[in-house]
N, C-alpha and C positions, 0 to 999 in steps of 0.2 A: 430185817431179813431172817430173822428166826419164827416170824409171825406166818412168814409166807411159807416157810418150809412145816410148819404145823400144820396149815391148812390143806396143802397138797397131801401130806400124810393122810387127815381126813376124810380123803376122798373129792376135796374140791378140786375143780379143772385147775390144769398144768398149762403154762403158756410154754409152747416150744420153737425155738428160732427155725426160720429154714433154711434146709442144706443148700450150698453151691450147686447145684447141678443142672444138667439141661434139662430139655423137655422129656427128653426117653428114661431119664433117671441117672445118667450119669455123672459122676462128680465132676470130670473135666471137661470144659468146652470145646469144641472145634469151629470151624468155617461153618460148618454145614448148621450152627445155631444161630448163624446172623447172617441169612441168605441176602439181606438186604446190603451188606460189605461188597459183593462182589456181584451181585445183578448190575449191569449196566456198566461193566468196568471193561473198558475198549483199549487196550495195551498192546505189547508187542506179545505178550504171555497167552493173551486170551485170545490173540490172529491165528496162533499156533497151534494151541492145546486146549483151546476154549476155556472152560470150569474145572478143568481136570485137575487131578492131585496126584501123589503116588511116584513111586520111583521111577517107573519108565515117563511122565510128562517132565519132570525134574532133568532125566537124561536128555529128551528131547531139545529142551530149550534151552541146556546149555551147551548141547551142539552146534545150535543154531548161534548163539552167542559166540561159540569161538570161530564159527565160519564167518560171523561178521566181523570179529575183529580181525582175522587173517585177510578179508579182503580189503578192509582199510587199511589194515598196514602195507600191504600187498601194492595198492593202487599208488599209495605214498611214496613209497619207493619208484615203483614203476613212471611217475610224473617225472620224479627227479631224473631218473635215466634217459627217459624221453625228451627232457628238456635239454638234455647237454651233446646228445646224438646228431649230427649233422645229417641232410639229404645223403649226401656221399657215405658216410658212417652208416646208413642202413642198408645201402646198396650192399656194402662190402659183407654186413654181416648176413644177410641173405645169400651172397655167393659162397661164404666160408663153407656151411655145408652142402647146398649143391655139388658144388666143387667137388668137394670131399666123395659123397656119394656116389657121384656119376663117374668119377676118376675111378674109385675102387670097384664100382659093377661093371664098367667095359675094361677094367685093368689099362686105363691110361695113366701112365705114370706123371708124363707133363701136368696130366690138370690135377692129379694129386698133389702135386708141389705148389702148382698154384693156390690150392685151397690152403696149405700150412704156411705158405707165404703171406696168404691173407690174414689167417688167423694171428701170424707171429705180430704183422703191423696193425690189426685191431687190439691187439693185447699193449704194446708200447703205449699206442695211443690213451688206452685205459691209464696207464702209470701216470699219463698229466694230471688227471683230475683229484687225484690224492694229496693228500698234506693241506695246511693251513697257512695260511700268510700271517707274516709277522707286522705287518704295516697296518699304520693306521691312516686314512687318507680323507683328507678333507680340503673343501672349496672355498676360496674366500673372493667376492668380486670387488674390488678396488672403490666404483660407484656406483650407485644402484641409477642414477640419474644423469643423463650427461645430453648433450643438444648435437643436433646432427653435425657428424663431422668431424668430432671431438674425439681422441683416443680413448680408448677404454679398453681394458684388460683386466683377466681373469688369473687366477693364482690356484693351480694343484699342490699341496703339501702333504708328502709322506713321511712319516715315523716310525721308526722303529721301535717298539714297545716290547720285544721278547728279548728272549736271553741268546740267541746265536741270529747270527748273518741273516739278513732277508736275500733273498731272490730278486733280480732285477723285473719288472713290470713294465708292462704299456696299459695306462689308463686313457680309457675314450670318454670324450666329453662332448655332450651335444650341444651344438650352438646353433639356434635358429633351424634351420634346414639343413646345417652342417654339422659337419663332426671334429670336434681338436684333440689331437693325439699327444698327451705326455708319459715319458720315457723316464720314468722313475730307478736311477741302477741301483744296485746291490748294495745295501746300505748296514753296517755295523750296528750293535745293540744300542740303543740310545740316541741314535745320530739321525739327521732329517735330510730332507731333498726338496726341491721346490721346481715347479716349473712353469713358467706365465705363457700365456696364451691369447692373443690380440678377440677382442669382439667385435664385428663390423658393424658401425655406426653410420653409414652411409644413406641410410633411410629409416625414417620417422618410422618408429612401431617399439611394442613391446620384443623383446628379445627375452625367451628361454634360454640358460644355463643350466646345463643339468640332467639329470643326476649322474655322478661321476662313476661310473661301472671299469672294473680291470675285468681281460678277458685271459682265460688259461685256454690255450686250443696247440693242437698238435701241429708238427709241418703238413703233415697231410692233408688234414682237414676234416678229421671222422669226427671227431669232438671239440666241444667249445661249449668253457662255463663262465656265465658272468656273474661278479659279483657285486652290487650296489652300493656304493657305502656313505654319498651324500642326499640329501635332497635337493631340490631344482632353485632357481633362484631368478628373479625378473630384473629387466636393464631396461627402463623407459629412456628412450631416446627421444627427446624433446624436439619440437620444432624450433625452429630458429627466429629469436624474438630482438627485438630491437628497443630501447628505450626513449620514452616518448615523453619529455618533459608538460609537467602540469600546463605551463603558459600557452605552451604551442595547443593546446586541446582545449582552445577556447569554446567550440563548440558547445563544450560537456559543462554543464553548472555547475556552482562551487558548491561543497557539500553544505553549505548555512545557508545557499539559497540566492540568487541574483536576482535584481527585478526583472519583470515582463513586462509587455505592452499593454497585459490585464489591468484593471483598476479594482480597488479594494478601500473598503473602510477602516479596514485596521491590518497595520502592516507595520514596515519597518521603514522602508525606501518611500521618501516624501517625493509628490507628484506635484500638487497645487492645491489653491485654497478654492473652496465653492459654496455657495449659501447653503446655511442649514436649511432641512426638510425634517419634518418629523419622522423620527425612528433612530436620527446619529443620537451618537454618544455624546455627552456633556464634557468629557473630557477631552476629544478631540476638536474643541471651539477654541479658534484662535483669538484670544481676548485685543490683542494689540491691533487687529485688524478689524475686529470687530467694534472698536470702540471708536476706532478711525474713519469706518463706513456707518456708522450705526446701524447695520445690520449683522444679524450672526453670519460666522465663516466659519468655516468647518477647515478640517485639513483631510485632505484625498492621497491616498497611496496607491504607488505600483504593486501588485501581487508578486509577492517572493515565491519560488516552489526550490524544494529540496530536488536536485536530479536524482534520475533514475535512468541508467544506462543500458540498452539494450543490444546486445550483439547478435545478428543471425546469419549463422551459416548457409550456404546451400552444399549439400551433398551430390547432388543428380549430378548423373553422367554428363547429360548434356549441357549442362551450365559450365562446362569448362571444355576448351579443346585441346588438351593433353595434362599431364601428372605435373608438370612443375606450373602449372595456371592453378592448380590443388593445393600443392602445396605452398604455394605464397599466400592465398588465400587462408588455409591454416594458419600460417606464422603472420596474416595479419589479424587473425581472430585474439590469437595468442598474445600480441603485443598491447592491441588494445585492451584486453579483458585483463591483462596482468599491473596494467600501469592503471587502468580503475579502478583495481585491489589496493596497490600500493598507495594509490589516494584517500582512500576508505570512503568511496564510494559507492553506492546502491547498484550493483551492475548484474545483468542477468544474460547468460550465453545459453544460445540454444544451435541445436545443429538439426537437421533433416532428419524424419523417422523413416525407416523404409518399410514397403509393405511387401505382405512374404510373397512369395510366387506363385502360389497356390490359392490367394483369398480372392473372393468373388470381387472385392469392390476396394477401391485406394482407401488407405488409412492417414488420416488428416489429423497429423499428430505431428510434436516437435519433441526433442530429448534435450534434456535441462542437463548443462555439464557444471561442473562443482565450481561454484566462486568463494568456497571457506577461504583457501589460500590460493596464493598466484600458482604454487605446486602442485595442488588439487586439480587446478583447472589445467596446465600444463598435462597432467598425465592422462585424464579425458581426452585429451587431444589428439595423444598419441596413438588414440584406437579407433580415431573415427576413419572411416573411409568411403570414397564415394562409390555409389550404386547406380544400378540404369533404375531399382524401383523405389529411391528416394525422392522425397517432395523437392518440386523446383521451386523458386526464390519465391514468385508470386504466391504460393500454397504457404511455403514457410511464414511470409508475412504476415498474412491472413489469419493462422492460427496463433503466431504470437502475438500479434493485438488483441485477439481474442482471449486471451489466456493471463497476459500480462496486464496489471494497471499500474496508474500511476506514469506511463512513460515520458520522457521528457527529450530523450535522443536515439534514434534509431539507425543503427550502422546493420548496412543489407550487404554481405560480401559475398561474391561471383566472379564467374571468368568470365572471358570476352567473347564468347556465346550469347549473351544474353543482350538483348535489343534495349534500345531507349524506350519504346511502347513497353516492353516489360516490366522496366525500371519505372516507368512512370505508373503502370497499373499496380506491383507492387507498393508503391509509396501511397498510393491512396485507401489501403486497407487501416492506416493509423490515421490518429483524428489529427483535424487540422494543426492543432496547436503542438504539434510532435514535430520536431526538427529529423528528415529522414535526411541520412545520406548515405549513397550507394557508392562502395569501394569496387571498381572493375580491375583485374589481376588479368593486365594485355599486357606480356613483353614487346609485342609487335607496335602498340598504338604508342603514339606522342603523349608523353606524360601532360595532365593539367585538369583544371578544375572547368564545368560547365554547371550553369542552373536550366534544368527541365520541370518547369512548371511547379517551381516552390521545390525541387528535389535538388539538392548538391549530387553531382555526379564526379567521385574522384577516380582519375584514372591512372593507374602505376605500373609503370614494366618491372620493378624491382624492389625489394622490402625497404632499403633504405630512402626511398623516395616516399614512402607514407609519410615519416615527419614534416618534407616539406610541404607536402599535399594538405596536412592538416592545419600548419598554419597559414598557408595560402587562403583555406577555408574561413579560418576563424577570422582574416583580415576582410578577407569581400562579407 
């Protein structure tokens, strides 16, 4: 360091660090020194004052920010007010200034009295909106899955968690397309009250219960304040089903495989002996018969197959004459599918797909229902509804046969309007080795079993006949 100082003193060139100054020589930098930092900036400030700075620009921006905040706050409170004022309340609010102004203008005393009376009514109605409820309201549904016709109910529970006595409230509970009312009386601190209401289960479907809301309203009906307390719950009303013993479903081959009329060289079920031909396996040679006849004889077996059950349900309106037949068909599909799932069989349940109303052409597709468990299948069956644009039974059979492989037994379920010719045409869509059974739901016909060109047609008038019809078909 000393040598450097000596060299500088002798007139040698010295190194001086550059000062932190801008292009103009000022030691303090500003935004003007970095034009790329603000050029192209597009935000609320630039849209109001551009790239200007200074006191006037900051004042304008502050005023605009205050106006935006005031507008947001005003709109929030205005939305709350307009949400609680009824149409009658708006009429009263309009009549109050009109009657007072007109009454004082033309010195009409009676009209002035009417104006003050309306103002007093509006003021008393506003009092009903103030105050907070001490209650905590909850919704409980006893059973989320019931069968058609079973009793089902829900419960509304109110509990006073405050430190003072609560006022009585009326809770509204939407149940499907109707409303149930629960009156919760005044409660002491720490006490609770419950109200039970019925849930209609006379029709199959999914019923939405809730959300529970309380209503504060004045006696005149000028204001109405709704408070939502709970979320909605779903209740599945399953179709009615019956238990079908496995022994009565002889049409369905066992899980391990039952012998068929097709012959195979290797299988379990022995059929007969035949003479050996080149290519046969030596392990199938029957040595005792070979020694007796002097010729090689091999075993021949009947081919066994693992059952794959297909249940096809038509949703076309034209395939049923009334709702009773359709509901019976849904129950038949649920009974067959649930029993097959309990027996651990391979089962596929499909229903007609609908064509959109404004589609250019018919949609050939089926909707597969869940067969993971019997409950999941019945849940899906609660949602199916017949429609005019749904595929008819023939198209359902054709699409199902194309999309499902390894089918051993196919059940086609329909109503009384499907003719024998249509049933025969639907059965031909499956392979020749597939056992096709058509179940016709017709309460007006005589129950029975008939064979139509390799097709078994079961006619039932009510659900309980399904068990006997399957037993007769298995015996035949």
